[in-house]
N, C-alpha and C positions, 0 to 999 in steps of 0.2 A: 937370492932366490935360487936354491939348488945349485950353489956355486961350485960344488964339487963335481957336477955333471957337465958333459960337453954341451956345446951350443945346440946340436941337433936334438938331444934329449930334452934340453930346456924348452926348445920350440915345441916339441911333442906335448909336454905337460901344459904349456901355456895355450896351445891351440885346442887341446882337450878341454881346458877350463872354459875357453870361449864358447865351444860347442855346447857344453853343459848349460851355460847361461842362455844361449840362443833358444834352446828348446822351450823352457817355460815362458820366456818373454814373447816369442812368436806365437805360442799357444794362447797366451792371454790376449794378444792382439786379435787373433782370429775369433776368440770367444767373446769379444766385446759386444755388449747388447744381447747376449744369449744367456738366459737364466738357467745355466747348467751348473749348479753348485757342486755337484760331484766331480765334474771335470775340472773346475777351478781348484777344488781340494786336491785332486791328483797332481796337478801341475804346481801347486804350492809345495807338495812333498818333493817334487823334482827340483824346485828352487832351493829347498833346504839342502838337498844332496849337492847342488851346485855350490852352496856355501861350504860344505864339507870338502869338495874338490879344491876350492879356492884356498881354504886353510891348509890343505895338504900341500899345495904348490908353494905357498909362502910360509911353510912351517918354521924355517930358521928365525923368523921374526917374532914368534910367539913363545910364551913360557910353556913348561911341561904340562900344566893342567889344561891348556888349550889343545896342544897337540895330542894329548892322550885322552883323559876323561871327557872333555867337552866335545871333541870331534866324535868320540864314540856315542855320546848322548845324542848329538845331532843326526848321526846315521840312523839311530833307533827312531828318532822323531820323524825322519823322512819316511821310514817304512810304516810308521803309525798313520801318517797322512794317507799313504797309498792304501793301507788296509781299511781305513775308515771310508775312503772314497768308494771302494768296492762294496763294503758292508752296507752302505746306504742304498745300493742298487737292489738289494734283496730284503732289506729290513727298514721299517719306519721307526724303530726304537731310537731314542736320543743317544747321542754319542757318549760313551763312558769316559768323560773327561777326567774324572778323579782317578780312574784306573790308569789311564795313559800318563797323567802327571806323576802318580806314585811310582810307576815303573821307570819313568825317566829319572826321577830322583834317586831311586835305588840303583839304577844303572850307573849314574854318575858317581855315586859314593863307592860302589863296589870296584869300579875300574880305578878310581882315584886311590883307593886303599892299596891296590897292587902296585901302583906307581910310587906311593909313599914308602913302602917297604922295599923298594928296589926290584920288584918283580915286573918290570915293564913288559917283557915278552909274554909272561903268563897272563898279564892283564889284557894284552892284545889278543891272545888266543881265546880267552874267555869271551871277549867282546865279539869275535867272529863266530864263536859257537852260538852265543845268544842271538846274534843277528841272523844266522842261518836258520835257527828255530822260528824266528819271526817270518822269514821269507817262505818257509814251508807252510806256515799258517796262511800267509798271503796267497800262496798257490792254491790251497784248499778253498778259500773264499772265491778266488778268481774262477775256479772250476765250477763252483755253484752258480756264479753269475753267468758263465758261459752256457750252462745247461738251461738256465731259466730263460735267457734271452736268445738262445740258439745262435750264439755268436761264433764266427770263425776267426775273427781278428784276435780274440783273447787267447787263442792257441799260441800265438807269437809271444804274448806276455808270459804265459805259463812256462813255455820252454825256456825263455830267457832267464826267468827267476830260478828255474830248476838248475840251469848251468851256473848261475851266480852262486846259488847255495852250495853246489858241489865244489866249486872253486874255493870258497871260503872253508868248507869242511876239509878239503885236501890240505890246506895250510895248517889247520888245527891238528890233523892227524900227523903231519910231518913234525910238528912241535912235540906231540905226545910220544911218538915213536923214536924220533932222532934227537929230541932235546933242543932243537934249534927252530927259530921262527923265521921263515923267509920273508924279509921285507921287500916291498915293491921296488925300492930303489936299488936293490942288490942285483936285479935282473937274473936271478936263478930261473930254472925252468918253471918251477911252481910260481915264483913271484912274477915272472913275465906273463904267464897265462892269466894269473889273477889280475894283473895290471890291465891287460887287454880286455878281460871280462868286465872289469869295473868301468872302463871307458865305453865299451860297446853296449853295456847293459841298459844304461839310461836311454841311449838312442833307440834300441830295439824295443824295450818295454813301453817307451812312450809312443813309438810307431804303432805297436799293437793296440795300445789304449786309444790312440787317435782313430784307428780303424773301428774300434768299438763305438766311439762317439759318432762316427759317420753312419754306422749301422743303426744306432739309436735315432739319428736324425731322419734317416730314410723311413724307419718304422713309425716315428712320430708323424712324418709327413703323410704316410699312408693312412694312419689312424685319423689324422686331421681331415684328410680328403674323404675318408669314409664317413666321418661325422658330418662333414659338409653335405655330402650326398644324402645321408640320412635326414639331415635337417631340411634339405631342399625337398626330399620326398615327403617328409612330414608336413612341410608347408604346402606342398602341392596337394597332399591328401586332405589337409585342413581346408584349402580353397575348394577342392572338389566336394568335400562334405558341406561346406557353406553353400556352394552352388546347388548341390543336391537338396539341401534344406530349403533354399529359395524355390526350387522347382516343385518340391513336395508341398510347400506352403501355397504356391500358386495353384497346383493341381487340387489341393484341398479346398481352396477358395472356389475354383471352378466347379468342383464336385458339389459343394454346398449350394452354389447357384443353380446347378442342374437339378439337385434334389428339390430345391425350392420350386423350380419351374415344373418339375414332375408332379410335385404336390399340388401346385395350382392346376395343372392339367387334369390330375385325378379329381380335384374338386369340380373343374369344368365338366368332366365326364359325368359326375353325379348330377350336376345341374341340368346337363343336356338330357340325361335319362329321365329326370323328373319332368322336364318340359315336354319331352316326347310322350311320356305317359299321359300328361294332362291334356296335350293338344289332340291326342288320338280320340279322346271322348267327344269333343265338339265336332271333329271330322266325321266320326261315325254318325253323329246326330244330323250333320249336314247331308250325308249320303242318304239317310232315311227320308229327310225332307225333300231331297231331289227325286227320290222314287215316288213319293206322293204327288210332287209337282208334275212328274211325267204322266202319272195316272190321270190327274185332273186335266192335263193338256190333251190327252187322247179323247177325253169326254167332251172337250170344248172344240169340236169340229176338226180335231187333228191338225192343229197349227204346226206346220213343218218347221218353220224357223225357230219356234219356241222349243220344239223337241230337239232340234240340232244343238241349240244353245245349252239345254239341260244336259245333253250327252257330253258336250265338251266340258261343262262344269264337273260332271261326275268323273270324267277321265282325269281332270286336273286334281280333284280331291284324292283320287286313288294314287296319282303320282306323288302328291304331297305326303300321303300316308306311307308310301314306300320309302321316300327319302328320309322321313323322320325315323322310320324303323331301321334303316341302314346306318344312319348317323348314330343312333343309339347303340347298334350292335358293335360299332367300332370301340366302344368304351367298356365292353364286357371282356372278361378274361379269355373266353373261348369263342372264336368266330366260327360260323357254320360253313364248312367246306362242302361245295356242291358243284355239279357240272355246270359250266357256263361258257358261252362262246365269246371270245375276246371281241369280235366285231360287234356283237350285240351290246356289250358294255360300252364300246366307243360311241355307237349310235345313240344310246340312252344318254350318255353324258353330253354329247353334242347337242341334243335337243334342249338340254337344260342350260347350257352356256351360250348357245348361239344368239339368243336375243340380247344378252349383255354385250357380246362381242360386236354385234351390229350397232349398238349404241355408240361404241368407240370406233366404228368404221374399220374393224379388224376382220379380215377374211378368215374363214375356217374351211380348210380343204381336207377331205377324208379320202385315203387310199387304202381300202380294206381288203385283205387277202388272207384272213385267218379264220375260216368258217368252222374249224373243228372245235369240239367242246374240251374244256380244261377243268381240272379239279382245283377250285380256288374259292376264296371268300369274295364273292361278287361285290358286296358293299364296300369292302376295303379297297378293292382294285378301282372301283369308281372314284373313291376318295383320292387315290394316288393320281389318277388321270386328271381329275378336276384341279388338283394342286399344281400339276405340271402346266396345264393350260392357263391357270390363273397366274403363275409366275411368268409365262410367256407374254400374256397380254399386258402385265404390269411393265415388263421390259420394253414392249413396243410402245406403250403409252408414254413412258418416260423419255424414250429416244426420239419420238415423233418422226419415224422413218416414213418415206413415201410408199404407199401401197403395202401397209403392214399385213402380214399373213402368217397363220399358223397351219402347219401341215401335220396331220396325224396319220401315221401309216401302221399297218399290221401285216405280218407275213409269217410264214412257217419255214424254218430251216430243219436240219437233220434231227435235232433233239429238243428244240425250243419253239415256242410261239413268241414273236418279238413285237413289241409296241414301241414306236418312236414318236416323240413330239419335237418338232423342229420349227423355230421361228426365224425371221429374217431381221432380227434386231441387232444391237451392238455386241452381243455376246457377254461372257462373264470374264472379269479380269483374272489374271494369273494368281494374284494373292488370295482371292476369294475361292478359287478352284481347290486350294489346298485343304480347306476345312468346311466346304459348303454343306456336307452331309452331317456335320457335327451338330449336337444340340446347342441351341441359342445362336448358331451362325446365321447371319442374315445381312443382306445388302439393302434392305428396305428401311426407310426411316421409321416406319410404323410397324415393322415386322417383328414377330416373336421368335423367329429362328426355330420353328417347330415343323414347318412343312416338309422340307426335304429329309430331315431326320426321321420324321414319322413315315414318309414314303419309303425310305430305305428299310426301316424296321418292318413295315408291312410286307414288302416284296421279299426280303430275306426270310421272313417267317414262313412264307409260302414256297421256299426253296428256290427263289429266283435271284436275279442280280439287277441292280440299277446303276448306270454309269453315265457320265458326260462324254459323248463321243466327239464333239467338237465345240469349242467355246470361243473362237475368234473369227473375225471377218464376216462370215455369213450367218451370224447369230449363234444361238445355243441349240444343241440337239441332244436330248436325253433319250436313252434307250433302256427299255425294261425287257429282260429276257425271263420267260417263265417256262418251267419244264413241261413237256407234253404229257409225261406220265406222272 
């Protein structure tokens, strides 16, 4: 093994050979489990070049065709591997295997021909010239990969191959100009530079390529992270859409139920209007008969008790006619707005509901201090008050409190006339308070969920507001605020 060289130089060549082999072997170990075919192809080319270095170190043991044409062909094969590895980074076209094989065969035959005719140095010079051309092509492809992937590490590879190509071309020029070919073992200036460049090239261009692999890994990691984030966002969006679909379906179902209830209420309104129309006729007839009865009573010695009874009957008939008319008016599109005193409305409703409250032993207390007239639909406000009192008496009956009582108050503040209905029952639970003014919301087993919804509709249509002021401890207190103007 290079027996004509001293021990230090022999150690230099052997250590270089070991380094050349460590590069591909360590790279393959680190690439285990990673499906980076281009990187494996690159380090296969490095391994082929390690074979070239091994043959070069042990060249005395091999015949001329190995030391000359075969080593030259392996050097070209190494560059082909590197070239194909970079080409696959920018092109999905299949590898031109026939072209590579044809070039290798021609390369081997051409260099062998020079050796056969005794022109060994000319054959070596031709090999270096062709190899430099391949390296320049490799530089062009590496630069395209660098620009496409925005790689900084490939600059190391490009500079290294540029120096490698210049070193080989300098040896060729020396042969062309001086007629002599500087061998690496002669340790001339050109030969020594070429020897160092050959040894350092594999280290530096593999270092540059490994940096490129790291850059690709970072980029792939970023892309994978972005895809994961997008997938999570898409999944989140899909879940939100699914949840939104459920909400929309639920709201649609509720809307259909409300529309059904409104349709029933509209039908009920038509029935009420029909009943009111039909009942008004016998009421009118009763009033005529009462008038005749009063006339006859005056003729029969003026019976005072009979006259009083007939007067009370006539008042009750008038009151019944008024109630029927007001109930009917609530189901027409336009309610008649007229001046009305809030205290009068409370007193009228109190007279209607007091007998029923007395049956349940529920007290009714009035604290009235709103004597000014307001512009409102009297019949509708009477309905609102009756509904609030009815809800209060229902709560008191269910709770069975001691001394149940309902307090109705009216007063005037700066801009509003205020009506409040307060009971001393158990109050309204927190869950019910959230939607008690919604359509179909009810806490009664036999309730329809129309009372408070209709009360809010009526009050807001007249420019007012209705709200629950207190719902715990001391019972429920509903407050209706109506504009004075």
